[in-house]
N, C-alpha and C positions, 0 to 999 in steps of 0.2 A: 504494500500500500504506500502511495506517495502522500505526504502531508506537507502542505504549504503553511508556514508559520511566520508570524512577524518576527523579524530578526531580534528586536529588543527583548522579546519574551524568551529567546534562546541565550540571552546574555551578551549580545553584541551591543557595543556602545554606539548606538545610532539615534538615540532620543535627542530631542531638541536641546537638552542641557548637557549632552555629551555622555550621559549615563545609559542605563538599560532598565528594563522591567523583568529581569530574570525570574522565571517561574519554575520552581522545582516540579510542580504538577505537570506543566507542559513538557519539561524535559523527560520526565518519567513516561508520559503518555506517548511520546514519539520514539522511544527506544525500540530498536529493531525494525524501524521503517525508514524508507528513503525520505529525507527531510529536505524541503526546498525552503531556504531561508530568504525572506524578502523584507525590504524596507522601501516602501513606495516613495517616501520623501527623499531619501538619498538617491534612489533610482531616477527621480525626476530632476536631480541636479542640486538639491539643497544641501548645504554643508552641515557638518556636525562639529561643534554645537551650532545652533541657529536660534534666531529670535522666535519665541512661541507664536503659533498661528491659531486662528479660529475661523470658522465660517461666519461671515457677516453678510446678511441678505443674499445668500447663495454664492458668495465669492470668498475665497480663502485670502485672508489678510493677516499680516503679522502685527505684533504689538506696536510697531512703529508706523503702522498705517500703510505699509507697502503691500501691493498686490502680489501674492504668491500663488494665485489660482493656476497659472500656467504650469508651474512646477509640480503642484499636487496632481493635476489632471494628467500630466505627462507620466508621472510615476505610477499612477493608477492604471494608465493604459499599458505601460510596460509590464506591470505585474500580470495584467489580464492576458497579454500576449504570451508571457511565460506559461500561464496556466493552460491556454488553449493551443499553443503552438507545438505541443508535444504530440508524438504519434500515437499515444495511448488514448483510450476512451476514458474520460474522467467522470466521476460521480461526486457530487458535492454534498457534504454533510457539515453542518455548522455546530460548533461546540463552544459554549461559554465557559471560561475558566476563571474562578475567583481565588486569589490568594488572600487578599485582605482589601481594605478600602482603597489602597493606593495601587495595588497590583491587579489590574483587571485585564484580561486578555480575551480575544475572540479568535479562535482557531478555525480555519476552514480546512476540511479534510477531503482529499480527492482520492478515490479508489479507481484503479484501472482494471 
């Protein structure tokens, strides 16, 4: 089974603040499977660390008021291409994983 997981949940320092959201639960869950680690923000060209962003009226803006929508959309597109560009047939299952109030993750699992 192939499992696509947010890189920060696997301990990669790609969060906006240069840290990660490592989750032991995610790490245990993916053991023995082919893991595809992704960070859409970095894939879209944003640096680590970076100014925090949020969606404002449907557009991604950073705390300084700079529009980062293009980078977020590019990263999401590249991750989608990674998911669908494989020669395998994928089936999607979504799993929510809670460690505590600050470590929340959403894992999407693809089976071939």
